[in-house]
Each structure stands twice: as structure tokens, then as C-alpha cells.
C-alpha positions in Angstrom: -40.7 48.0 -13.2 -37.2 47.0 -14.2 -35.4 49.6 -16.3 -33.0 48.9 -19.2 -30.0 50.1 -17.2 -30.8 47.7 -14.3 -31.1 44.8 -16.8 -27.7 45.7 -18.3 -26.2 46.0 -14.8 -27.6 42.6 -13.9 -26.1 41.1 -17.0 -22.7 42.6 -16.3 -22.8 41.2 -12.8 -23.6 37.8 -14.2 -20.8 38.0 -16.7 -18.3 39.0 -14.0 -19.5 36.2 -11.8 -19.1 33.6 -14.6 -15.6 34.9 -15.4 -14.7 34.7 -11.8 -15.8 31.1 -11.7 -13.9 30.3 -14.9 -10.8 32.0 -13.5 -10.9 30.1 -10.2 -11.9 26.7 -11.5 -10.5 26.7 -15.1 -8.2 23.7 -14.4 -11.0 21.7 -12.9 -13.1 22.3 -16.0 -10.2 21.2 -18.3 -9.9 18.1 -16.1 -13.7 17.3 -16.5 -13.4 17.9 -20.3 -10.7 15.3 -20.6 -12.7 12.8 -18.6 -15.7 13.3 -20.9 -13.5 13.0 -24.0 -11.9 9.8 -22.7 -15.3 8.3 -21.8 -16.6 9.1 -25.3 -13.6 7.7 -27.1 -13.3 4.4 -25.1 -15.8 2.5 -23.0 -12.9 1.2 -21.0 -11.8 4.6 -19.8 -14.0 4.8 -16.7 -13.7 1.2 -15.7 -12.4 0.5 -12.2 -9.3 -1.3 -13.5 -8.4 1.5 -15.8 -8.8 4.1 -13.1 -6.6 2.1 -10.8 -4.0 1.7 -13.6 -4.1 5.5 -14.2 -3.4 6.2 -10.5 -0.6 3.7 -10.5 1.1 5.3 -13.6 0.5 8.8 -12.2 2.0 8.2 -8.7 5.7 8.4 -9.5 5.4 11.6 -11.6 2.9 12.8 -8.9 5.2 12.3 -6.0 8.1 14.0 -7.7 5.8 16.8 -8.9 5.0 17.7 -5.3 8.7 18.5 -4.7 9.0 20.3 -8.0 6.1 22.5 -7.1 8.0 23.7 -4.0 11.0 24.5 -6.1 9.1 26.3 -8.8 7.2 28.3 -6.2 10.5 29.9 -5.2 11.2 30.6 -8.9 13.7 27.7 -9.2 13.8 24.6 -11.4 15.2 21.1 -10.8 16.3 19.1 -13.8 17.9 16.4 -11.7 14.8 14.7 -10.4 14.8 11.8 -12.9 18.4 11.1 -12.3 18.0 11.3 -8.5 15.1 8.9 -8.8 17.3 6.4 -10.7 20.3 6.8 -8.3 18.2 6.4 -5.1 16.6 3.4 -6.7 20.0 1.8 -7.3 21.1 2.9 -3.8 18.3 1.2 -2.0 18.7 -1.9 -4.1 22.4 -2.2 -3.3 21.7 -1.8 0.4 19.0 -4.5 0.3 21.3 -6.8 -1.6 23.9 -6.5 1.3 21.2 -7.9 3.6 20.3 -4.7 5.3 17.0 -4.4 7.0 14.5 -2.8 4.5 13.4 -0.1 7.0 17.0 1.0 7.5 17.7 0.8 3.8 14.7 3.0 3.0 15.5 5.5 5.7 19.1 5.9 4.5 17.9 6.2 0.9 15.5 9.0 1.8 18.3 10.8 3.6 20.5 10.3 0.5 17.8 11.9 -1.7 17.5 14.8 0.8 21.3 15.3 0.7 21.3 15.4 -3.1 18.6 18.0 -3.0 20.6 20.0 -0.4 23.6 20.0 -2.7 21.4 21.5 -5.5 20.1 24.2 -3.2 23.5 24.9 -1.6 25.3 25.4 -4.9 22.4 27.5 -6.3 22.2 29.8 -3.3 25.7 29.9 -1.8 27.6 30.3 -5.1 24.8 32.1 -7.0 24.8 29.4 -9.7 21.5 29.5 -11.6 19.3 26.5 -10.6 19.1 25.4 -14.2 22.9 24.9 -14.4 23.3 23.5 -10.8 20.6 20.9 -11.3 21.7 20.1 -14.9 25.2 19.2 -13.5 23.5 17.1 -10.8 21.4 15.4 -13.5 24.4 14.3 -15.5 26.5 13.3 -12.4 23.7 11.3 -10.7 22.7 9.5 -13.9 26.3 8.6 -14.6 26.8 7.4 -11.0 23.6 5.3 -11.2 24.9 3.6 -14.4 28.4 3.2 -12.9 27.3 1.4 -9.8 26.6 -1.8 -11.7 28.0 -1.0 -15.1 24.5 -0.2 -16.4 23.0 -3.6 -15.3 19.8 -3.8 -13.2 19.9 -5.2 -9.7 17.6 -8.2 -9.2 16.5 -10.4 -6.3 15.1 -7.7 -4.1 13.4 -9.1 -0.9 9.6 -9.5 -0.9 9.4 -7.5 2.3 10.5 -4.5 0.2 8.7 -5.1 -3.1 5.4 -5.2 -1.3 5.6 -1.4 -1.4 5.0 -1.6 -5.2 2.0 -3.9 -4.8 -1.7 -3.3 -3.9 -3.6 -3.0 -0.7 -7.2 -4.0 -0.1 -7.0 -6.2 -3.2 -6.6 -3.8 -6.1 -5.6 -0.3 -4.8 -2.0 0.5 -5.7 0.0 1.4 -2.6 2.1 3.9 -4.5 -1.1 5.8 -5.4 -2.2 5.9 -1.7 1.2 7.2 -0.7 1.0 9.9 -3.5 -2.4 11.0 -2.2 -1.2 11.2 1.4 1.9 13.2 0.5 -0.3 15.5 -1.6 -2.6 16.2 1.4 0.4 16.8 3.7 2.0 19.2 1.2 -1.3 21.1 0.8 -1.5 21.6 4.6 2.1 22.7 4.8 1.8 25.3 2.0 -1.6 26.6 2.9 -1.7 26.5 6.7 1.8 26.9 8.0 4.2 29.8 8.3 6.8 27.8 6.3 4.4 27.7 3.4 3.5 31.4 3.5 7.2 32.3 3.5 7.8 30.1 0.5 5.1 32.1 -1.4 6.7 35.3 -0.2 10.1 34.3 -1.4 8.8 33.3 -4.8 6.6 36.4 -5.1 9.4 38.9 -4.4 12.7 37.6 -3.0 14.1 41.1 -2.2 10.9 42.1 -0.3 11.0 38.8 1.6 14.6 39.5 2.5 13.8 43.0 3.8 11.0 41.5 5.8 13.5 39.3 7.7 12.9 36.1 5.8 16.1 34.1 5.3 15.6 33.6 1.6 18.5 31.3 0.8 17.5 29.0 3.6 13.9 28.6 2.3 15.1 28.1 -1.3 17.5 25.4 -0.1 14.7 23.7 1.9 12.6 23.6 -1.2 15.4 21.7 -3.1 15.8 19.4 -0.1 12.1 18.6 -0.2 12.3 18.0 -4.0 15.3 15.6 -3.6 13.6 13.8 -0.7 10.5 13.1 -2.7 12.5 12.1 -5.8 14.2 9.6 -3.4 10.8 8.3 -2.2 9.7 7.9 -5.9 13.0 6.0 -6.6 12.3 3.6 -3.7 8.7 3.0 -4.8 9.7 2.5 -8.5 12.3 -0.1 -7.5 9.7 -1.9 -5.4 7.2 -1.7 -8.2 9.6 -3.0 -10.9 11.1 -5.4 -8.4 14.5 -4.5 -9.7 16.9 -1.6 -9.3 17.0 0.0 -12.8 19.7 2.6 -13.5 17.8 3.9 -16.6 14.6 4.6 -14.6 13.2 8.1 -14.7 14.8 9.1 -18.0 13.0 12.2 -19.2 10.9 12.3 -16.0 12.0 15.9 -15.3 10.2 17.1 -18.4 6.9 15.3 -17.5 7.1 16.7 -14.0 7.8 20.3 -15.0 5.0 20.1 -17.6 2.5 18.7 -15.0 3.4 21.4 -12.4 3.0 24.2 -14.9 -0.1 22.7 -16.4 -1.4 22.7 -12.8 -1.2 26.5 -12.7 2.2 27.0 -10.9 4.0 30.0 -12.4 7.6 29.5 -13.5 8.2 33.0 -12.3 7.5 31.8 -8.7 5.0 32.9 -6.0 1.9 31.4 -7.6 0.5 27.9 -7.7 -0.8 25.1 -5.5 -0.3 21.4 -4.8 -3.9 20.7 -5.6 -3.4 22.2 -9.1 -0.3 20.1 -9.5 -2.3 17.0 -8.6 -4.9 17.7 -11.3 -2.1 18.6 -13.7 -0.5 15.2 -13.2 -3.8 13.4 -13.7 -4.5 15.3 -17.0 -1.1 14.3 -18.3 -1.7 10.7 -17.4 -5.2 10.8 -18.9 -3.8 12.0 -22.2 -1.4 9.1 -22.4 -4.0 6.6 -21.2 -6.5 7.7 -23.8 -4.0 7.2 -26.5 -3.1 3.8 -25.2 -6.7 2.7 -25.1 -7.1 3.9 -28.7 -4.0 2.0 -29.7 -2.2 5.0 -31.1 1.6 4.8 -31.8 3.9 6.4 -29.3 5.1 8.7 -32.0 1.7 10.2 -32.4 1.4 10.3 -28.6 4.5 12.5 -28.3 3.1 14.9 -31.0 -0.4 15.2 -29.6 0.9 15.4 -26.0 3.0 18.5 -26.8 0.1 20.1 -28.7 -2.5 19.4 -26.0 -0.2 20.7 -23.2 0.4 24.0 -25.1 -3.3 24.4 -25.8 -4.2 23.7 -22.2 -1.6 26.1 -20.9 -2.7 28.9 -23.4 -6.3 28.4 -22.4 -5.4 28.4 -18.7 -3.4 31.6 -19.1 -6.1 33.3 -21.2 -8.8 32.6 -18.6 -6.5 33.6 -15.7 -5.8 37.0 -17.4 -9.4 37.9 -18.0 -10.4 41.0 -16.1 
């Protein structure tokens, strides 16, 4: 016969199990909630075409968010990603307009993005300049250089062999979304299953302990900025291919969307905690919010207000669930 104490003990175990599930999968539950809300508010939300559009719109923020996750994991921040996206987009467009082979132009542009990321990391670690300030300076400089290259005018007449990157494969699937998903999988493997990834978490969790353990902290922080700059360059290339023009004003305000998506995905701004998978879902949640508002025909002014409120509420809920003992 079951005693009262055994019943209470069983209830406590069930409660603990439920809290553990909520803590582990809270972001996924928030994601499902937004899917349900979207499907209830609009019958177009779950249509194939809308899902593909959602992936297309998410891909640029998503690719940059992968790099931002690396930077935030080591307790850094990169405010220059939007400007680097614009500058690399102009860079590849200028190279293509000189008649350069698209493969060579893309390779040089990715290297250029990596170099800009290296500059951010080098200044931040070598001269002990806070990453916020170092990348803010890069943001202003890169945006100014992007506008200066053509006096603020877009670059047209990009070759079809390049703009195909911004198109679809297998009929309707956006190539940029496929690239985003592939890069996400690669980043998950790197962070979760390699020594490099484990050391990044160690540096972000406690830089001094990592240093005493023999980890070259500054090198790993710099590498994270290089990865971020590289992926911002990739996004700049893909956006130019998608727009079919080099646009110097592209990526304006992108850094805020990227940081919000990464933090919404569960990555701590204090470093050492987070995942690429969480960032992936965070990007989708951000895009779903905008998509739902567009389907409902709400003004962009309302979108900005509700976006801020929803992000704060989601983060507060995420934090409350994560802190439950």
C-alpha cells in the first residue's frame, strides 16, 4: 500500500523532472508557441511559399549570428558586422565589375572579411581596447568606406554567374538558406566536438583559469573575431547576389538584430554559455515575429514596438526558467 510520503515523494520527482525538461527545452517550447500563434493568426503562415520566404529572410542574419555567437561565447561583442557586410558586398561588386573571375572575387572578399575581423580581435586583445569600442570604430570606418567607394551609389550589372548565388535551387529552395543551414551544422560540430570549441567555452567561462591552464586566451578571442568577420563577409557576398547590386547601405542596423537573436537563443553576454543550435532557433523566432506582423499588415512602427516587447518577454521567460532550481 502506497503511503502519503511516498506519494509526495513521487510528486516531487515529477515536478523536478518537468522543471528539468522546461530548463533544457524552454527555447524550443517558445519556438513552438510562436508557430502556433502564427498559424492561428494567418492561414498563410504555414504555407510552403511563406516558409521558404521566412528562410530566405532569416539567412543573412542567421549566417552573421553564427559568427556573433563565437564572439559572445568569449564574452566579446561585435558592432561592426552590419558595416562589414556592406563593405564586403561593395568589395566583391567592384572586383566583379573589373571583370575578375567570380570564384576569385568571392575568395578575396571572404579573405577581406576575415582580415577585418582580425583587426577587431587584434586591437581588442593586443591593446586591451574593449571590444565594444574597437568594433564601434570598425563599424563607423567600414560603413564610411563602403559609402566612399562609389560616393554612396549602388553598383549594378553584376554577372549572372555571381547572382545565381542569391537564387533558388531545386525550383523554390533559397540557396542562401541552404548555405546558412550547412554553416550552422559545421559550427555546431566545431563547438561541440572539437578541442577548439571546448577551449572557446573555457575562455568565455573564466579567461584567467583558461590562461593558467595553458590556453592562449588572446589567440582564441582573436580567432572568434576572425570567424565573425569571415561570416559577415559571406553574408555580404550573398546579399549582393540576392539584391543583384552592391548596396553600400546594406546591413544597416543588422548588428542589433544579430545580437538580439544570439541572446534570445540562450547565449550569455557574460560568455561561456550558449550554443549555435539555440542561435538558429533565436534567428527563426525573430524572423517569425516580423513575418507574422507582415502577414497581418501591421505598420512597421507597430512592428518595432512589439518586437522589442516580445524579445524582452521571451528573454525574461527564458531566464526565469533557466534559473529555476
